N, C-alpha and C positions, 0 to 999 in steps of 0.2 A: 497573746499579750492582754495582761490584765486592763481593763479600762478602768483609770484610776479616778474618773469622775462620778463613779457610781459605786454603792459597797456591793462586795460579792456574798452572795447566800452560798453556807457550806453546810450540807447535811451529813451528819456524822453516823454512819453506819444504818442508814435507812432500809426499812424492811421490806416494803411494799412498792413495786413498780406504779401501783395507782398513786401513790402518794407523792412519788418522785414527778409524775405527769403532772398531778394537782399542782406540786409547787411551782413548776416551771409556768403553769397557767398564771397562777396567783403572781409570779414575777412578772409576767408580760403585763398584767392587769397595771403593776405599778412601775413599769418602763426600767424594770431590772433586768439584766443580761447575762449576769456571770453566775452559772452555778457550778458548784464543786461538791463531789460525792466522796467521802470517806469511806472504804471498802462497802460497796452498797450490796445488798444481797441479790439484787436483780438489775439488770441493766437499763439505764435510761433511754434507749431506743429500741425496747422491745415493745409488742404490739401494745401490750396492757397500759406501759407508759405513755406511749404515743395518743392513745385512744383518749386517756386521762387528761392529755395536756390541752385538748379542745383547740388545737390550732397551733399551738406555742411549740412545734416542732424544733424550731431552730435553737430554742434554748438546750432542748434535751441534745440535739445533734452536736451541740458545742460544749456540752457540760465534759469538764475535767474531772478524773477519776484518780484517786491517791490510795495508797496502800496504809499511810497512817496521818493522822491529825497533823502530827508536826509537819510533815511534807506540805500538806494542803496551804497551811499559813505560812509558809517559811519565807515568801516572799512579801508578805503582810508586815504592816507596821502597827496596825490597831485591830484588835480582835474583841467580839463583844460575845457573850454567851448567855443565850436565852433559858432560863430555868424558872420554873414555878417553885422551886423549894430551896429555902436557905441552906447553904453549905457548911457553915462554920469556917469560912475562909474569909480573911479580911478584904473585901473588894467594895468599890464603890458598884452602888445599884441605882441604875435608871428607871424609868418607865420607858415605855417602848416611845413615847413621845419626847420626852425631856431627853434622850440618848442622842436625839438627830443633830442637836446644837453640837457636841463635840465631834459625830461622826460627820458632818459637813463641813465643822472646821479644819479638821484633818485632810477631807478631801480636797477643800481649799489648798491647803498646803501641800498638796501632791503626795500625801501619805496613804498608802492603799489601806481598805478597811475590810474586814469581814465578818459577820454575824453567824454565829454558831447555832444549830439546831440540832438535836438529840434523835435517838432512836424513838419511835412510836411509843414503844412499850414502856421503856425505861426513862426516858430524856438522857440529859448528858451524864457522864460520870464524874465524880470529883476530880479526877485528873484531866478530863476535858475541860472543866471550869477553871482548872487552876493554871491553863494555858494562857486565860482571856486576859484583858486589861480591866474589864468591868462585866457587870452583870445587867442584863435587862428582863425585867419583870412586868408581866401583862397584867395590870389589877383586874381579878375577876372575881367571883363570888367565891369565899374562902371554903366553902362547903362542896364544890366543885368548880375546880379552875383547870382540869385537863381539857387541853385542846388538840384537835386533829393537827397533825404535822403541817398542811397546806395549810391551814386555818391561822397557825402561829405565823407563818412566813407571809399570809396577806395582811395580818394586822401589824407587823412591824414593816413591812414592804410599804403598805399604805401611808404610814407615818412619815416615812421618807418622802414618798410621791408627794403629799401634801406640802413639803418644803419647796417643792421644785414648781409648782403651777400657782396662779393666781386665778381664785375663781370668787364669784361675788357670792357672799353667804346667803343672800336672798335674791330671786329674780322673780318678776311678775310678768308673764308672757301675755303678750296682747295679740300676736298673730297679725292679721290684716287690718285690724282697728286699732284705736288708740284709748287711752283713758279718757274718760270725761272731762270736761273742763268744769271749773267752778258754776260758769255762767250756763251751761247745760243742765247741770244739777239744779242750780236755781229754778231754772224754767220747769223742769220734770216736777221739783216741789211744789210749786205753784199749781201746774196741771193735777198733781195728785190732791191737793188741797180742796180745790174747785170741784174734782168728781168726789170727794168726800163732805161736801158742803151740808148734806143731809144724816151725816153720822152724827149719833146724838150726843156722842162726847165732845165732839169739834162744837158744839153749839152751847157747852158748858163753859162759861167763862174762865173756870177755877181748873177745868182739866184741858183746856183748849191747848196752853202754852207747853203744858208736860207732853201732851199726846204730838205736839209737831216737834219737839225735840227729839222724842223718842224716834220717830218715824225718820228724821234727818240722820240721826246717828245709826240706825239700822242701814240705810243705803250709802252713808259714806263711809262705814266700816267694810262694806262689800266691793270696795275698789272697781265702781261701775265703767265700762267701757262706752264709748258711744254705741256699739252695738247693743249692749245691754240697755241703755235707756230707750232706744228703738223698740226692741222687744218688750219693754215694760209698757211704752205707750200704747203698743198694739193690743196688749192683754187688758190692760185697764180698760182702754175703749171698747174692747169685745163686752168686757163685764158690765159696764156701764149701759151698754146698748141692751143687754140681755135684762 
């Protein structure tokens, strides 16, 4: 039974077992589970495919094989075809990122969705693309936009996976320590200024304000932790003693 909460990946006439295996690996990376194969030249459970899957054996074991693309998409309501070439067909064209809006909306409405990927050497044929509701293009360098089959699956799969997770755009990992407080920074700046009291530029009343501001900015940009502050204290004391 097709999991209607996720799009299925459909490889049309894949040629190499290694690419089938690496596709399964890419799918597992992106929490996709449903793999369909149309007239594959090699078995998805061959030794080469299993080795290339890097542990995604379950996807290969459960992959469904069809004799025709029509059979492979018969139970689906929405089908999207990935292609790098315009086919002179009247079709909506999405990027891999933008297509996730209609895909997720269809999935939410309990409409089964599939994404087509063509053979390694030639890509999808015009008749394959004609079956699809829309086209997915991955914007790449127009001088070289050829992708390995599993790379294409990974790029499209990752765009779907991003819509399913919530991650911070930026994180600052401090482990066992904590970011230094402004009070700790002020104390460190005072200590540093005292240790630099003999520095000739600090004795220059014109240069002093600019130099101190620059020093403050250098350390404020560094997002110092309490551990960093303690380390700097030790280094500066050592240098002062020398």
